[in-house]
TITISE-209193 format. One record per residue (C-alpha): residue in one letter; residue number from 1; x, y, z. Coordinates in Angstrom, 2 decimals. Example, Ala and Ser with C-alpha at 12.3 -4.5 7.8 and 13.67 -1.06 7.14 Angstrom:
% residues 2
+------+-----+---------+---------+---------+
! type ! seq !      xx !      yy !      zz !
+------+-----+---------+---------+---------+
!    A !   1 !   12.30 !   -4.50 !    7.80 !
!    S !   2 !   13.67 !   -1.06 !    7.14 !
+------+-----+---------+---------+---------+
This chain:
% residues 452
+------+-----+---------+---------+---------+
! type ! seq !      xx !      yy !      zz !
+------+-----+---------+---------+---------+
!    M !   1 !   51.09 !   15.51 !  -60.88 !
!    V !   2 !   53.04 !   12.59 !  -61.70 !
!    S !   3 !   50.92 !    9.59 !  -62.54 !
!    K !   4 !   51.96 !    6.29 !  -60.87 !
!    R !   5 !   53.33 !    3.48 !  -63.33 !
!    P !   6 !   50.99 !    0.66 !  -63.51 !
!    A !   7 !   51.94 !   -2.50 !  -61.90 !
!    P !   8 !   53.57 !   -5.08 !  -64.07 !
!    P !   9 !   51.06 !   -8.14 !  -64.89 !
!    A !  10 !   51.62 !  -10.84 !  -62.30 !
!    Y !  11 !   51.53 !  -14.70 !  -63.23 !
!    V !  12 !   49.80 !  -16.88 !  -61.46 !
!    C !  13 !   49.86 !  -20.89 !  -61.19 !
!    S !  14 !   46.76 !  -22.58 !  -62.35 !
!    E !  15 !   47.14 !  -25.55 !  -59.80 !
!    C !  16 !   48.06 !  -23.95 !  -56.56 !
!    G !  17 !   47.62 !  -20.05 !  -56.78 !
!    W !  18 !   51.22 !  -19.41 !  -56.26 !
!    T !  19 !   52.21 !  -16.02 !  -58.03 !
!    S !  20 !   55.33 !  -14.78 !  -59.68 !
!    P !  21 !   56.10 !  -10.99 !  -61.09 !
!    K !  22 !   57.49 !  -12.83 !  -64.30 !
!    W !  23 !   56.93 !  -16.13 !  -66.21 !
!    V !  24 !   58.37 !  -19.10 !  -65.39 !
!    G !  25 !   58.24 !  -22.78 !  -66.45 !
!    R !  26 !   57.83 !  -24.43 !  -63.44 !
!    C !  27 !   55.60 !  -23.30 !  -60.54 !
!    G !  28 !   58.01 !  -22.52 !  -57.57 !
!    E !  29 !   55.11 !  -24.01 !  -54.82 !
!    C !  30 !   53.65 !  -27.22 !  -56.44 !
!    Q !  31 !   56.75 !  -27.94 !  -58.84 !
!    Q !  32 !   54.41 !  -28.46 !  -61.66 !
!    W !  33 !   55.58 !  -27.57 !  -65.24 !
!    N !  34 !   53.53 !  -25.32 !  -67.73 !
!    T !  35 !   50.93 !  -24.19 !  -65.32 !
!    V !  36 !   52.16 !  -20.20 !  -64.75 !
!    S !  37 !   50.25 !  -18.03 !  -66.72 !
!    E !  38 !   49.32 !  -14.36 !  -66.93 !
!    A !  39 !   46.77 !  -13.43 !  -64.47 !
!    A !  40 !   43.60 !  -11.96 !  -66.12 !
!    A !  41 !   42.89 !   -8.26 !  -65.41 !
!    P !  42 !   40.86 !   -7.68 !  -62.42 !
!    A !  43 !   37.01 !   -7.47 !  -63.27 !
!    D !  44 !   35.19 !   -4.19 !  -62.97 !
!    A !  45 !   33.48 !   -3.51 !  -59.74 !
!    S !  46 !   30.62 !   -2.09 !  -61.47 !
!    R !  47 !   29.88 !   -5.29 !  -63.35 !
!    R !  48 !   27.79 !   -7.71 !  -61.32 !
!    V !  49 !   26.56 !  -11.28 !  -62.22 !
!    A !  50 !   22.56 !  -11.02 !  -62.66 !
!    P !  51 !   20.54 !  -13.52 !  -60.64 !
!    M !  52 !   19.03 !  -16.19 !  -62.79 !
!    I !  53 !   15.73 !  -18.49 !  -61.99 !
!    P !  54 !   17.16 !  -21.93 !  -60.64 !
!    T !  55 !   16.23 !  -25.10 !  -62.69 !
!    A !  56 !   15.72 !  -26.69 !  -59.25 !
!    S !  57 !   14.51 !  -25.00 !  -56.25 !
!    A !  58 !   16.49 !  -25.78 !  -52.80 !
!    R !  59 !   14.87 !  -28.23 !  -50.59 !
!    P !  60 !   15.25 !  -28.74 !  -46.51 !
!    I !  61 !   17.59 !  -31.24 !  -46.06 !
!    T !  62 !   15.05 !  -33.43 !  -44.20 !
!    S !  63 !   12.91 !  -33.83 !  -47.09 !
!    I !  64 !   15.86 !  -35.63 !  -49.16 !
!    S !  65 !   16.02 !  -39.22 !  -49.61 !
!    T !  66 !   18.42 !  -41.06 !  -47.93 !
!    A !  67 !   17.76 !  -44.21 !  -50.28 !
!    E !  68 !   21.43 !  -45.92 !  -50.70 !
!    T !  69 !   22.61 !  -45.43 !  -54.34 !
!    P !  70 !   22.52 !  -48.45 !  -56.52 !
!    R !  71 !   25.53 !  -50.54 !  -57.14 !
!    R !  72 !   26.68 !  -52.77 !  -59.56 !
!    A !  73 !   28.86 !  -55.72 !  -58.53 !
!    S !  74 !   32.13 !  -55.72 !  -60.80 !
!    G !  75 !   32.63 !  -59.41 !  -60.25 !
!    V !  76 !   35.93 !  -58.60 !  -58.35 !
!    G !  77 !   35.29 !  -59.09 !  -54.74 !
!    E !  78 !   38.29 !  -57.24 !  -53.58 !
!    F !  79 !   37.78 !  -54.36 !  -55.88 !
!    D !  80 !   34.20 !  -54.17 !  -54.66 !
!    R !  81 !   35.11 !  -54.27 !  -51.33 !
!    V !  82 !   37.35 !  -51.02 !  -51.80 !
!    L !  83 !   34.60 !  -49.10 !  -53.82 !
!    G !  84 !   32.35 !  -49.64 !  -50.88 !
!    G !  85 !   30.33 !  -52.84 !  -52.36 !
!    G !  86 !   30.22 !  -51.99 !  -55.99 !
!    I !  87 !   30.22 !  -49.51 !  -58.92 !
!    V !  88 !   27.91 !  -46.79 !  -58.52 !
!    P !  89 !   26.15 !  -45.47 !  -61.72 !
!    G !  90 !   27.90 !  -42.45 !  -63.20 !
!    A !  91 !   30.81 !  -42.74 !  -60.75 !
!    A !  92 !   34.29 !  -41.39 !  -61.98 !
!    I !  93 !   36.72 !  -43.71 !  -60.57 !
!    L !  94 !   40.69 !  -42.91 !  -60.93 !
!    L !  95 !   43.22 !  -45.69 !  -60.41 !
!    S !  96 !   46.51 !  -44.88 !  -59.98 !
!    G !  97 !   49.81 !  -46.89 !  -59.67 !
!    E !  98 !   53.48 !  -47.46 !  -60.58 !
!    P !  99 !   54.46 !  -48.88 !  -64.13 !
!    G ! 100 !   54.09 !  -52.71 !  -64.27 !
!    V ! 101 !   52.20 !  -53.15 !  -60.93 !
!    G ! 102 !   49.21 !  -54.73 !  -62.50 !
!    K ! 103 !   46.73 !  -51.63 !  -63.03 !
!    S ! 104 !   45.83 !  -53.03 !  -66.73 !
!    T ! 105 !   45.76 !  -56.56 !  -65.78 !
!    L ! 106 !   43.45 !  -55.87 !  -62.70 !
!    L ! 107 !   40.85 !  -53.52 !  -64.93 !
!    L ! 108 !   41.07 !  -55.98 !  -67.86 !
!    E ! 109 !   39.83 !  -58.64 !  -65.11 !
!    V ! 110 !   37.03 !  -56.25 !  -64.14 !
!    A ! 111 !   35.82 !  -55.70 !  -67.47 !
!    A ! 112 !   35.69 !  -59.24 !  -68.42 !
!    Q ! 113 !   33.50 !  -60.05 !  -65.24 !
!    S ! 114 !   31.10 !  -57.10 !  -66.00 !
!    A ! 115 !   30.98 !  -58.33 !  -69.65 !
!    R ! 116 !   30.08 !  -62.05 !  -67.99 !
!    E ! 117 !   27.38 !  -60.37 !  -66.16 !
!    G ! 118 !   25.62 !  -59.27 !  -69.16 !
!    R ! 119 !   27.01 !  -55.62 !  -69.30 !
!    R ! 120 !   28.49 !  -54.19 !  -72.27 !
!    V ! 121 !   32.20 !  -52.74 !  -71.63 !
!    L ! 122 !   34.14 !  -50.30 !  -73.68 !
!    Y ! 123 !   37.90 !  -50.58 !  -72.95 !
!    V ! 124 !   40.11 !  -48.03 !  -74.45 !
!    S ! 125 !   43.59 !  -48.72 !  -74.37 !
!    A ! 126 !   45.73 !  -45.73 !  -75.43 !
!    E ! 127 !   48.98 !  -47.32 !  -74.66 !
!    E ! 128 !   48.67 !  -50.41 !  -76.17 !
!    S ! 129 !   47.50 !  -51.90 !  -79.74 !
!    P ! 130 !   44.42 !  -54.26 !  -79.62 !
!    G ! 131 !   46.67 !  -56.96 !  -80.59 !
!    Q ! 132 !   48.70 !  -56.64 !  -77.43 !
!    V ! 133 !   45.35 !  -56.42 !  -74.94 !
!    R ! 134 !   43.98 !  -59.50 !  -76.81 !
!    L ! 135 !   47.22 !  -61.13 !  -75.87 !
!    R ! 136 !   46.71 !  -60.43 !  -72.09 !
!    A ! 137 !   43.28 !  -61.18 !  -72.44 !
!    E ! 138 !   44.07 !  -64.73 !  -73.69 !
!    R ! 139 !   46.46 !  -65.02 !  -71.18 !
!    T ! 140 !   44.32 !  -64.17 !  -68.33 !
!    R ! 141 !   40.99 !  -65.82 !  -69.69 !
!    A ! 142 !   39.44 !  -62.48 !  -69.94 !
!    L ! 143 !   37.56 !  -62.88 !  -73.59 !
!    H ! 144 !   34.02 !  -61.98 !  -74.02 !
!    D ! 145 !   31.64 !  -60.94 !  -76.63 !
!    E ! 146 !   30.36 !  -57.99 !  -74.45 !
!    L ! 147 !   33.92 !  -56.90 !  -74.10 !
!    F ! 148 !   34.54 !  -54.07 !  -76.62 !
!    L ! 149 !   38.18 !  -52.56 !  -77.24 !
!    A ! 150 !   39.39 !  -49.53 !  -78.71 !
!    S ! 151 !   42.78 !  -47.96 !  -79.13 !
!    E ! 152 !   42.44 !  -44.32 !  -79.49 !
!    T ! 153 !   44.40 !  -41.06 !  -78.20 !
!    D ! 154 !   41.81 !  -38.68 !  -79.43 !
!    L ! 155 !   38.81 !  -37.76 !  -76.99 !
!    A ! 156 !   36.51 !  -36.86 !  -79.60 !
!    R ! 157 !   36.97 !  -40.30 !  -81.10 !
!    I ! 158 !   36.53 !  -41.88 !  -77.67 !
!    L ! 159 !   33.47 !  -39.98 !  -77.30 !
!    G ! 160 !   32.46 !  -41.59 !  -80.60 !
!    H ! 161 !   33.07 !  -45.04 !  -79.50 !
!    I ! 162 !   30.82 !  -44.44 !  -76.65 !
!    D ! 163 !   28.06 !  -43.47 !  -78.52 !
!    A ! 164 !   28.33 !  -46.47 !  -81.03 !
!    V ! 165 !   28.93 !  -49.26 !  -78.29 !
!    Q ! 166 !   26.59 !  -47.92 !  -75.81 !
!    P ! 167 !   28.37 !  -49.33 !  -73.01 !
!    A ! 168 !   27.69 !  -49.77 !  -69.40 !
!    L ! 169 !   31.11 !  -49.52 !  -68.23 !
!    V ! 170 !   34.01 !  -47.30 !  -69.72 !
!    I ! 171 !   37.51 !  -48.03 !  -68.79 !
!    I ! 172 !   40.16 !  -45.30 !  -69.93 !
!    D ! 173 !   44.05 !  -46.79 !  -69.81 !
!    S ! 174 !   45.27 !  -44.22 !  -69.33 !
!    V ! 175 !   44.05 !  -40.76 !  -69.05 !
!    Q ! 176 !   47.33 !  -38.97 !  -69.27 !
!    T ! 177 !   47.73 !  -40.23 !  -72.67 !
!    I ! 178 !   44.48 !  -38.81 !  -74.20 !
!    S ! 179 !   44.20 !  -35.26 !  -75.93 !
!    S ! 180 !   41.63 !  -33.10 !  -76.92 !
!    S ! 181 !   41.52 !  -30.54 !  -79.67 !
!    L ! 182 !   40.09 !  -28.05 !  -77.22 !
!    S ! 183 !   43.14 !  -27.62 !  -75.34 !
!    D ! 184 !   46.37 !  -26.69 !  -76.19 !
!    G ! 185 !   49.68 !  -28.62 !  -75.56 !
!    A ! 186 !   50.60 !  -32.34 !  -75.86 !
!    A ! 187 !   48.74 !  -35.17 !  -74.18 !
!    G ! 188 !   49.50 !  -35.62 !  -70.38 !
!    M ! 189 !   49.97 !  -31.63 !  -69.88 !
!    P ! 190 !   47.98 !  -30.34 !  -66.88 !
!    G ! 191 !   45.85 !  -28.34 !  -69.29 !
!    Q ! 192 !   45.05 !  -31.46 !  -71.53 !
!    V ! 193 !   44.36 !  -34.01 !  -68.57 !
!    R ! 194 !   41.92 !  -31.36 !  -67.15 !
!    E ! 195 !   39.99 !  -30.79 !  -70.19 !
!    V ! 196 !   39.98 !  -34.79 !  -71.02 !
!    A ! 197 !   38.93 !  -35.67 !  -67.44 !
!    S ! 198 !   36.32 !  -32.87 !  -66.91 !
!    T ! 199 !   34.73 !  -34.12 !  -70.08 !
!    L ! 200 !   34.56 !  -37.85 !  -69.56 !
!    I ! 201 !   33.05 !  -37.12 !  -66.00 !
!    R ! 202 !   30.55 !  -34.84 !  -67.47 !
!    V ! 203 !   29.44 !  -37.61 !  -69.94 !
!    A ! 204 !   29.70 !  -40.01 !  -66.98 !
!    K ! 205 !   27.16 !  -37.91 !  -64.67 !
!    E ! 206 !   24.95 !  -37.22 !  -67.71 !
!    R ! 207 !   24.27 !  -40.82 !  -68.77 !
!    D ! 208 !   24.62 !  -42.47 !  -65.44 !
!    L ! 209 !   27.45 !  -44.36 !  -66.85 !
!    P ! 210 !   30.42 !  -45.30 !  -64.66 !
!    V ! 211 !   34.07 !  -44.52 !  -66.03 !
!    I ! 212 !   37.55 !  -45.80 !  -64.85 !
!    L ! 213 !   40.42 !  -43.87 !  -65.27 !
!    V ! 214 !   43.85 !  -44.99 !  -65.14 !
!    G ! 215 !   46.48 !  -42.41 !  -63.95 !
!    H ! 216 !   50.00 !  -42.30 !  -63.87 !
!    V ! 217 !   52.09 !  -41.68 !  -60.87 !
!    T ! 218 !   55.16 !  -38.99 !  -60.59 !
!    K ! 219 !   58.69 !  -40.55 !  -58.81 !
!    D ! 220 !   57.11 !  -39.67 !  -55.22 !
!    G ! 221 !   54.15 !  -41.74 !  -56.10 !
!    Q ! 222 !   51.40 !  -38.94 !  -56.48 !
!    V ! 223 !   48.96 !  -38.65 !  -59.26 !
!    A ! 224 !   50.68 !  -37.01 !  -62.03 !
!    G ! 225 !   48.94 !  -34.27 !  -63.87 !
!    P ! 226 !   46.94 !  -31.40 !  -62.02 !
!    R ! 227 !   45.64 !  -31.73 !  -58.35 !
!    L ! 228 !   42.38 !  -30.86 !  -59.87 !
!    L ! 229 !   42.14 !  -34.34 !  -61.36 !
!    E ! 230 !   41.85 !  -35.96 !  -57.89 !
!    H ! 231 !   39.13 !  -33.54 !  -56.97 !
!    L ! 232 !   37.02 !  -34.13 !  -59.66 !
!    V ! 233 !   36.56 !  -37.94 !  -59.59 !
!    D ! 234 !   34.30 !  -39.66 !  -56.98 !
!    V ! 235 !   36.76 !  -42.25 !  -56.32 !
!    V ! 236 !   40.59 !  -42.53 !  -56.13 !
!    C ! 237 !   42.09 !  -45.90 !  -55.71 !
!    H ! 238 !   45.95 !  -46.80 !  -55.59 !
!    F ! 239 !   47.26 !  -49.93 !  -56.60 !
!    E ! 240 !   50.59 !  -50.79 !  -55.07 !
!    G ! 241 !   52.90 !  -53.63 !  -54.55 !
!    D ! 242 !   56.55 !  -54.99 !  -54.39 !
!    R ! 243 !   57.85 !  -56.14 !  -57.90 !
!    Q ! 244 !   59.86 !  -58.74 !  -56.13 !
!    T ! 245 !   56.76 !  -60.50 !  -54.69 !
!    S ! 246 !   53.51 !  -61.33 !  -56.17 !
!    L ! 247 !   51.34 !  -59.68 !  -53.59 !
!    R ! 248 !   49.32 !  -56.49 !  -54.59 !
!    F ! 249 !   47.39 !  -53.92 !  -52.42 !
!    I ! 250 !   44.43 !  -51.56 !  -53.66 !
!    R ! 251 !   43.58 !  -48.99 !  -51.19 !
!    A ! 252 !   40.60 !  -46.24 !  -51.29 !
!    L ! 253 !   42.37 !  -42.78 !  -50.91 !
!    K ! 254 !   38.76 !  -41.14 !  -51.50 !
!    N ! 255 !   35.57 !  -42.39 !  -51.69 !
!    R ! 256 !   32.19 !  -40.27 !  -52.05 !
!    F ! 257 !   30.26 !  -43.59 !  -51.89 !
!    G ! 258 !   31.65 !  -45.48 !  -48.93 !
!    A ! 259 !   34.41 !  -45.66 !  -46.34 !
!    A ! 260 !   38.03 !  -44.50 !  -47.63 !
!    D ! 261 !   39.98 !  -46.86 !  -45.79 !
!    E ! 262 !   39.38 !  -50.11 !  -47.15 !
!    V ! 263 !   42.06 !  -52.52 !  -48.71 !
!    G ! 264 !   41.73 !  -54.86 !  -51.28 !
!    C ! 265 !   44.50 !  -58.05 !  -51.40 !
!    F ! 266 !   45.44 !  -59.52 !  -54.98 !
!    E ! 267 !   47.93 !  -61.68 !  -55.74 !
!    M ! 268 !   49.89 !  -61.79 !  -59.37 !
!    A ! 269 !   49.76 !  -65.21 !  -60.86 !
!    G ! 270 !   50.96 !  -66.66 !  -64.19 !
!    D ! 271 !   47.40 !  -66.52 !  -65.89 !
!    G ! 272 !   46.52 !  -63.00 !  -64.21 !
!    I ! 273 !   45.50 !  -61.44 !  -60.96 !
!    V ! 274 !   43.79 !  -63.74 !  -58.35 !
!    E ! 275 !   41.81 !  -62.29 !  -54.87 !
!    V ! 276 !   43.29 !  -63.17 !  -52.10 !
!    P ! 277 !   40.15 !  -62.66 !  -49.49 !
!    D ! 278 !   41.69 !  -64.17 !  -46.52 !
!    P ! 279 !   45.70 !  -63.47 !  -47.16 !
!    S ! 280 !   46.63 !  -64.50 !  -43.28 !
!    A ! 281 !   48.83 !  -67.38 !  -44.44 !
!    L ! 282 !   50.94 !  -65.07 !  -46.88 !
!    F ! 283 !   52.55 !  -63.16 !  -43.96 !
!    L ! 284 !   53.51 !  -65.94 !  -41.75 !
!    S ! 285 !   56.65 !  -68.47 !  -42.25 !
!    Q ! 286 !   56.14 !  -72.07 !  -41.91 !
!    G ! 287 !   57.92 !  -74.74 !  -39.65 !
!    S ! 288 !   58.83 !  -74.92 !  -35.95 !
!    P ! 289 !   59.45 !  -71.44 !  -33.92 !
!    E ! 290 !   62.74 !  -69.86 !  -34.26 !
!    P ! 291 !   64.97 !  -67.29 !  -32.24 !
!    G ! 292 !   64.13 !  -63.69 !  -33.18 !
!    T ! 293 !   60.54 !  -64.05 !  -34.71 !
!    C ! 294 !   57.23 !  -62.73 !  -33.16 !
!    I ! 295 !   53.78 !  -62.41 !  -34.66 !
!    S ! 296 !   51.69 !  -59.23 !  -34.47 !
!    I ! 297 !   48.48 !  -58.06 !  -35.67 !
!    A ! 298 !   48.39 !  -55.30 !  -38.51 !
!    L ! 299 !   45.57 !  -53.12 !  -39.47 !
!    E ! 300 !   45.13 !  -52.57 !  -43.36 !
!    G ! 301 !   42.00 !  -50.08 !  -43.68 !
!    R ! 302 !   39.46 !  -52.20 !  -41.76 !
!    R ! 303 !   41.08 !  -55.45 !  -42.19 !
!    A ! 304 !   43.19 !  -57.16 !  -39.28 !
!    L ! 305 !   45.93 !  -59.12 !  -40.74 !
!    P ! 306 !   48.66 !  -61.33 !  -39.03 !
!    V ! 307 !   52.30 !  -60.39 !  -39.69 !
!    E ! 308 !   55.47 !  -62.23 !  -38.52 !
!    V ! 309 !   58.39 !  -59.70 !  -37.49 !
!    Q ! 310 !   61.90 !  -61.27 !  -37.86 !
!    A ! 311 !   65.12 !  -60.10 !  -36.24 !
!    L ! 312 !   68.64 !  -61.12 !  -36.67 !
!    T ! 313 !   71.52 !  -59.97 !  -34.41 !
!    V ! 314 !   75.02 !  -60.76 !  -35.45 !
!    P ! 315 !   78.07 !  -59.66 !  -33.40 !
!    T ! 316 !   80.34 !  -56.73 !  -35.01 !
!    S ! 317 !   83.50 !  -54.94 !  -34.29 !
!    A ! 318 !   82.85 !  -52.41 !  -36.74 !
!    N ! 319 !   82.29 !  -48.68 !  -35.15 !
!    N ! 320 !   78.98 !  -47.91 !  -36.63 !
!    P ! 321 !   76.65 !  -51.50 !  -36.66 !
!    R ! 322 !   74.74 !  -51.96 !  -39.44 !
!    R ! 323 !   70.76 !  -51.51 !  -39.16 !
!    V ! 324 !   68.87 !  -53.05 !  -42.25 !
!    V ! 325 !   65.14 !  -53.19 !  -42.33 !
!    H ! 326 !   62.63 !  -54.26 !  -44.84 !
!    G ! 327 !   58.83 !  -53.92 !  -44.38 !
!    V ! 328 !   59.20 !  -51.69 !  -41.07 !
!    D ! 329 !   60.05 !  -48.30 !  -40.27 !
!    P ! 330 !   63.62 !  -47.49 !  -40.09 !
!    S ! 331 !   63.17 !  -44.73 !  -37.48 !
!    R ! 332 !   60.90 !  -46.77 !  -35.24 !
!    V ! 333 !   63.51 !  -49.62 !  -35.60 !
!    A ! 334 !   66.25 !  -47.23 !  -34.17 !
!    M ! 335 !   63.94 !  -46.07 !  -31.38 !
!    V ! 336 !   62.94 !  -49.79 !  -30.24 !
!    L ! 337 !   66.77 !  -50.59 !  -30.35 !
!    A ! 338 !   67.54 !  -47.51 !  -28.05 !
!    V ! 339 !   64.34 !  -48.34 !  -25.40 !
!    L ! 340 !   65.58 !  -51.74 !  -25.33 !
!    E ! 341 !   69.06 !  -50.94 !  -24.39 !
!    R ! 342 !   67.75 !  -48.20 !  -22.03 !
!    R ! 343 !   64.97 !  -49.56 !  -20.33 !
!    A ! 344 !   65.42 !  -53.38 !  -20.37 !
!    G ! 345 !   69.08 !  -53.71 !  -20.31 !
!    I ! 346 !   69.32 !  -55.55 !  -23.76 !
!    K ! 347 !   72.35 !  -53.97 !  -25.40 !
!    T ! 348 !   72.36 !  -53.79 !  -29.32 !
!    S ! 349 !   75.03 !  -51.03 !  -29.91 !
!    E ! 350 !   77.60 !  -53.72 !  -30.60 !
!    L ! 351 !   75.37 !  -55.78 !  -32.72 !
!    D ! 352 !   74.28 !  -55.85 !  -36.47 !
!    V ! 353 !   70.41 !  -55.84 !  -36.43 !
!    Y ! 354 !   68.16 !  -56.93 !  -39.43 !
!    V ! 355 !   64.66 !  -56.69 !  -39.00 !
!    S ! 356 !   62.21 !  -57.59 !  -41.72 !
!    T ! 357 !   58.55 !  -58.92 !  -42.24 !
!    V ! 358 !   57.29 !  -62.00 !  -43.89 !
!    G ! 359 !   55.72 !  -61.93 !  -47.35 !
!    G ! 360 !   56.59 !  -58.48 !  -48.60 !
!    V ! 361 !   54.04 !  -56.73 !  -46.42 !
!    K ! 362 !   54.78 !  -53.21 !  -45.10 !
!    F ! 363 !   53.99 !  -52.61 !  -41.31 !
!    T ! 364 !   54.97 !  -49.13 !  -40.43 !
!    E ! 365 !   52.44 !  -48.35 !  -37.71 !
!    P ! 366 !   53.53 !  -47.84 !  -34.27 !
!    A ! 367 !   51.43 !  -51.14 !  -33.47 !
!    A ! 368 !   54.42 !  -53.06 !  -34.38 !
!    D ! 369 !   57.00 !  -51.72 !  -31.74 !
!    L ! 370 !   56.25 !  -54.38 !  -29.51 !
!    A ! 371 !   56.61 !  -57.40 !  -31.89 !
!    I ! 372 !   59.88 !  -55.52 !  -32.99 !
!    A ! 373 !   61.34 !  -55.51 !  -29.45 !
!    I ! 374 !   60.52 !  -59.16 !  -28.55 !
!    A ! 375 !   61.81 !  -60.21 !  -31.77 !
!    V ! 376 !   65.01 !  -58.58 !  -31.42 !
!    A ! 377 !   65.45 !  -59.59 !  -27.56 !
!    G ! 378 !   64.30 !  -62.94 !  -28.74 !
!    S ! 379 !   67.57 !  -63.13 !  -31.28 !
!    V ! 380 !   69.88 !  -61.47 !  -28.75 !
!    R ! 381 !   68.87 !  -64.20 !  -26.03 !
!    N ! 382 !   68.47 !  -66.99 !  -28.41 !
!    H ! 383 !   65.04 !  -67.76 !  -27.52 !
!    A ! 384 !   61.86 !  -68.65 !  -29.62 !
!    I ! 385 !   58.46 !  -67.54 !  -29.08 !
!    A ! 386 !   55.68 !  -70.15 !  -29.51 !
!    R ! 387 !   53.16 !  -69.85 !  -32.79 !
!    N ! 388 !   50.33 !  -69.26 !  -30.37 !
!    V ! 389 !   51.40 !  -65.80 !  -28.96 !
!    A ! 390 !   51.01 !  -62.49 !  -30.54 !
!    A ! 391 !   52.30 !  -59.16 !  -29.68 !
!    V ! 392 !   50.74 !  -55.80 !  -30.19 !
!    G ! 393 !   51.85 !  -52.53 !  -28.86 !
!    E ! 394 !   53.46 !  -49.02 !  -29.03 !
!    L ! 395 !   56.65 !  -48.25 !  -27.08 !
!    S ! 396 !   57.16 !  -45.03 !  -25.66 !
!    L ! 397 !   60.72 !  -43.63 !  -24.83 !
!    A ! 398 !   60.04 !  -44.07 !  -21.26 !
!    G ! 399 !   59.53 !  -48.04 !  -21.80 !
!    D ! 400 !   55.75 !  -48.14 !  -21.44 !
!    V ! 401 !   53.65 !  -50.27 !  -23.91 !
!    R ! 402 !   50.93 !  -47.82 !  -25.25 !
!    P ! 403 !   47.48 !  -48.97 !  -26.51 !
!    V ! 404 !   47.07 !  -48.92 !  -30.13 !
!    T ! 405 !   44.18 !  -48.00 !  -32.53 !
!    Q ! 406 !   41.28 !  -50.76 !  -32.93 !
!    G ! 407 !   42.94 !  -52.98 !  -30.36 !
!    A ! 408 !   39.65 !  -55.04 !  -29.61 !
!    Q ! 409 !   39.42 !  -55.79 !  -33.35 !
!    R ! 410 !   43.29 !  -56.96 !  -33.48 !
!    R ! 411 !   42.65 !  -59.10 !  -30.44 !
!    A ! 412 !   39.63 !  -60.62 !  -32.09 !
!    E ! 413 !   41.48 !  -61.66 !  -35.27 !
!    A ! 414 !   44.18 !  -62.75 !  -33.27 !
!    A ! 415 !   41.90 !  -65.18 !  -31.61 !
!    R ! 416 !   40.15 !  -66.27 !  -34.65 !
!    L ! 417 !   43.45 !  -67.34 !  -36.35 !
!    G ! 418 !   44.15 !  -69.57 !  -33.06 !
!    Y ! 419 !   46.31 !  -67.23 !  -31.19 !
!    T ! 420 !   45.54 !  -67.94 !  -27.52 !
!    R ! 421 !   47.71 !  -65.35 !  -25.99 !
!    V ! 422 !   48.18 !  -61.58 !  -27.00 !
!    V ! 423 !   50.93 !  -59.42 !  -25.25 !
!    D ! 424 !   49.49 !  -55.81 !  -25.55 !
!    D ! 425 !   49.34 !  -52.38 !  -23.15 !
!    R ! 426 !   47.75 !  -54.75 !  -20.42 !
!    S ! 427 !   51.78 !  -55.60 !  -19.73 !
!    G ! 428 !   52.36 !  -51.74 !  -18.81 !
!    K ! 429 !   55.87 !  -51.70 !  -19.51 !
!    L ! 430 !   58.27 !  -53.20 !  -21.80 !
!    T ! 431 !   60.14 !  -55.07 !  -18.91 !
!    S ! 432 !   57.04 !  -56.54 !  -17.83 !
!    A ! 433 !   55.93 !  -57.89 !  -21.20 !
!    L ! 434 !   59.26 !  -59.36 !  -21.63 !
!    N ! 435 !   59.07 !  -61.08 !  -18.46 !
!    D ! 436 !   55.63 !  -62.27 !  -19.26 !
!    M ! 437 !   57.02 !  -64.21 !  -21.94 !
!    R ! 438 !   58.63 !  -66.80 !  -19.63 !
!    S ! 439 !   55.07 !  -68.28 !  -19.02 !
!    L ! 440 !   53.96 !  -68.23 !  -22.74 !
!    H ! 441 !   55.35 !  -71.42 !  -23.51 !
!    L ! 442 !   58.69 !  -70.48 !  -24.91 !
!    V ! 443 !   61.09 !  -72.43 !  -26.46 !
!    P ! 444 !   64.72 !  -72.03 !  -25.17 !
!    Q ! 445 !   67.37 !  -72.91 !  -27.55 !
!    H ! 446 !   70.76 !  -72.45 !  -25.52 !
!    T ! 447 !   70.30 !  -69.98 !  -22.76 !
!    G ! 448 !   68.15 !  -69.45 !  -19.80 !
!    F ! 449 !   65.41 !  -66.99 !  -20.11 !
!    A ! 450 !   66.39 !  -65.28 !  -16.97 !
!    D ! 451 !   68.71 !  -62.87 !  -18.72 !
!    F ! 452 !   65.78 !  -61.69 !  -20.85 !
+------+-----+---------+---------+---------+
């Protein structure tokens, strides 16, 4: 009897579970490097795990206290808003963002404010020297005796600093630059990031010590390292902003202690980062109404913000007119232009169309459709809309104006900011919304509004 040849060993990715008959340096599924290793031999079916007496018995869910976990204010209101009201003791927080966006500046401000509240803070900078951090702290006025600074890249030494300083808050900048002797490979490799993060999180839970980890991002904006890192931490925040503008947003992508849709707003200034509790004025232009502008109400997390959408149309003789957009979704702008021409009779196929938002804000949700349509139509017909009018609505291919999420909140925010009329899904059709604009204190420039 011919015995069967044993199957060759399989290789499995430790991040996503992808299998391969041979070793490869890069996973074919998640595209991570050096995560494919030989799979362990299947366990013997005769071996079983023996039950053990648990350290704590299970209880009915109704007997568990629902008292809210105590929080500590960080001193930065917009950061506390995103975290759900403050920093929870023992929480592991991951803050990611592109290089140069201001992550270190923000966390240095958080550290300084916490130190001013009487809580000792340990700031571990593995990328900069203490002198560099001190210079930034002087510029941003973040100097305090309760703020301790260390420059280390070895995990064991960082744990030694924690034992020596006994802080109430630890900030690690960044987790991809820390290495552990218990794991092979250079700092930043998936195995190293996993070992470093799990150790720091274990220390945070054992000592009720909140830990904030700074994470690098890849070219596509994802957190660098193993995906397990985002599963291990309690809160994942992303700090974003356009380098050409001073506006910065921090968003909660995951939050075990609060809502995961909050947004904090900051402005980068010469002396550091400044909170912007009410950023309404940042996204609106000043002066008299001009053709091709329309105000809409965007929803950033739970915060409603007025955003000015601007459009400019220029005649062209080119076979392919230009479509240049900034701050809005290019595919939705193309759809709105098609609906305008087909359903409202406003020709844009022979015009170069430029659509942008004011202040560098990104307004990519469908609620911007109606404002884009009105702005483009106003530019084509050379009519300006009064400053007390706002438009919110999603357009369908049939020319219908559909309701958007949180419509009541958007209207309430518009009323609070002085917009006396909001054009939305109550108009029913795009043509009706455009016709309604005649009675909304329009400012004609040259032509009559009947052509609209």
